[in-house]
C-alpha positions as a printed Julia matrix, in Angstrom:
178×3 Matrix{Float64}:
  -0.2    -0.41   -0.1
   0.55    3.79    0.5
   2.77    4.8     3.12
   1.77    7.32    5.33
   4.7    10.08    4.25
   3.46    9.68    0.75
  -0.13   10.5     1.71
   0.47   14.32    2.2
   2.06   14.61   -1.39
  -0.72   12.37   -3.34
  -3.22   14.76   -1.61
  -1.22   17.39   -2.79
  -0.88   16.37   -6.19
  -4.21   14.97   -6.65
  -6.29   17.02   -3.86
  -9.87   15.26   -6.02
  -8.52   12.12   -4.57
 -10.43   13.31   -0.97
 -13.63   13.33   -3.12
 -13.47    9.5    -4.37
 -15.69    7.09   -3.34
 -13.49    4.29   -2.08
 -15.65    1.17   -3.5
 -16.94    2.83   -6.62
 -13.8     4.47   -8.15
 -10.54    3.71   -6.44
 -10.72   -0.4    -6.03
 -11.77   -1.24   -9.96
  -8.77    0.71  -10.78
  -6.29   -0.85   -8.21
  -8.09   -4.28   -9.1
  -7.27   -3.63  -13.03
  -3.45   -2.63  -12.05
  -3.27   -5.84  -10.04
  -4.78   -7.59  -12.89
  -2.44   -6.53  -15.59
   0.53   -7.05  -13.07
   1.41   -3.9   -11.1
   2.81   -5.42   -7.73
   4.1    -2.66   -6.11
   0.68   -0.71   -6.02
   1.96    1.66   -3.31
   4.85    3.03   -5.89
   2.55    3.04   -9.17
   0.35    5.73   -7.49
   2.65    7.49   -5.79
   4.18    8.42   -8.64
   0.83    9.04  -10.48
  -2.23    9.66   -7.73
  -4.72   10.64  -10.44
  -5.23    7.53  -11.74
  -7.32    6.13   -8.55
  -9.93    8.43  -10.59
  -9.31    7.35  -13.67
 -12.23    4.59  -15.44
 -10.53    1.19  -15.81
 -13.29    0.68  -18.92
 -13.22    4.09  -20.94
  -9.38    4.93  -20.12
  -7.51    1.96  -18.33
  -8.09   -0.65  -20.52
  -8.05    0.82  -23.49
  -4.84    2.16  -23.07
  -3.26   -1.32  -21.52
  -4.51   -3.02  -24.68
  -3.51   -1.49  -27.41
   0.18   -0.75  -26.3
  -0.13   -4.46  -25.39
  -1.03   -5.42  -28.62
   1.83   -3.93  -30.13
   4.29   -5.3   -28.26
   4.78   -3.51  -24.37
   3.88   -5.41  -20.96
   3.18   -4.47  -17.6
   6.98   -3.43  -16.84
   6.97   -0.95  -19.21
   3.98    0.01  -17.62
   5.57   -0.05  -14.37
   8.46    2.16  -15.03
   6.18    4.71  -16.82
   3.01    5.04  -15.29
   2.2     8.49  -16.34
   1.79    6.54  -19.59
  -1.87    6.45  -18.11
  -2.33   10.01  -18.01
  -1.44   10.72  -21.74
  -4.86   10.61  -24.25
  -4.91    7.51  -26.45
  -5.83    8.57  -29.53
  -4.51   12.37  -30.35
  -1.1    11.25  -28.42
  -0.5     7.67  -27.83
  -1.99    6.11  -30.86
  -0.83    8.41  -33.38
   3.05    8.31  -32.05
   3.19    4.69  -32.0
   1.14    4.02  -35.41
   3.32    6.47  -36.92
   6.47    4.83  -36.2
   5.34    1.14  -37.18
   4.59    3.17  -39.99
   7.43    4.47  -40.63
   9.32    1.1   -39.58
  10.92    2.89  -36.72
  11.48   -0.33  -33.67
   8.81    0.87  -31.16
  10.69   -1.03  -28.16
  13.81    1.02  -28.87
  11.98    4.15  -28.61
  10.03    2.64  -25.56
   6.91    3.74  -24.28
   7.96    6.48  -22.51
  10.11    8.08  -25.02
   7.24    7.83  -27.32
   4.28   10.07  -25.07
   6.17   12.28  -23.24
   7.6    14.93  -24.97
   5.86   17.3   -27.13
   5.66   16.69  -30.89
   8.28   18.34  -32.17
  10.69   17.0   -29.58
   9.72   13.64  -30.31
  10.54   13.91  -34.13
  13.56   15.43  -32.99
  13.95   12.28  -30.96
  13.26    9.74  -33.88
  14.76   11.28  -36.69
  16.74   14.33  -36.1
  18.21   14.64  -39.73
  14.3    15.02  -41.27
  13.85   18.68  -41.2
  10.21   18.18  -42.43
   9.12   15.71  -39.73
   6.4    18.03  -38.29
   4.7    18.36  -42.07
   5.31   14.78  -42.31
   4.09   13.9   -38.75
   0.59   16.51  -38.85
  -0.12   15.19  -42.74
   0.21   11.2   -40.96
  -1.83   12.66  -37.79
  -4.3    14.04  -40.13
  -4.81   10.44  -42.06
  -4.83    8.55  -39.28
  -8.41   11.08  -37.16
  -9.85   11.2   -40.85
  -9.67    6.96  -41.19
 -10.78    6.67  -37.39
 -13.71    9.61  -37.95
 -14.4     7.37  -40.81
 -14.69    4.04  -39.35
 -16.13    5.15  -36.02
 -19.1     7.15  -38.21
 -19.25    3.22  -40.05
 -18.82    1.62  -36.72
 -21.72    4.04  -34.75
 -23.73    3.17  -37.89
 -23.55   -0.26  -38.0
 -24.28   -0.45  -34.38
 -27.44    1.53  -34.59
 -28.37   -0.68  -37.01
 -27.77   -4.1   -34.86
 -29.8    -1.81  -32.0
 -32.24   -1.84  -34.4
 -32.73   -5.48  -35.1
 -32.25   -6.51  -31.78
 -35.39   -4.14  -30.37
 -37.5    -5.04  -33.16
 -36.46   -9.06  -32.28
 -37.29   -8.22  -29.1
 -40.74   -6.25  -29.18
 -41.13   -9.57  -31.38
 -40.53  -12.09  -28.46
 -42.31   -9.58  -26.06
 -45.75   -9.0   -28.32
 -48.46  -11.69  -27.76
 -48.54  -13.97  -30.42
 -52.09  -13.67  -31.95
């Protein structure tokens, strides 16, 4: 757990922690972190106190599933808990998809160096000799956002159609037969 000495630092860094419900907010996060292999919970939470207020299903699990699918593991997360504080689409996915598209080994770059710095510093780190790196990255980001928007729109339409069929089927089952 968290040591008594660390509590004042955690509260100063994340005063909203006092408003969180232990059962509803904190316990699911702690259970999730255990599930993905975080052993030293006290150290992890001390390094990223706001994690206790994050949604497991909306924030933590999608980020974990994405980086786990591309080859990172719990060791990478434990070394860099702040990873969970970065936006999945705008920073995490965009940068790793950029690295993959440019055949830059993602494990060599690492989780922290891929997301910790601003776009310009990230690009300077991975390709110091390319003077057009920002234009290239911005174009790539826009194309990725556009493709995600199109895919998201398709998925929303597909889900609405599925929901309508399901509702129609359930209404038929519920109505008395003649």
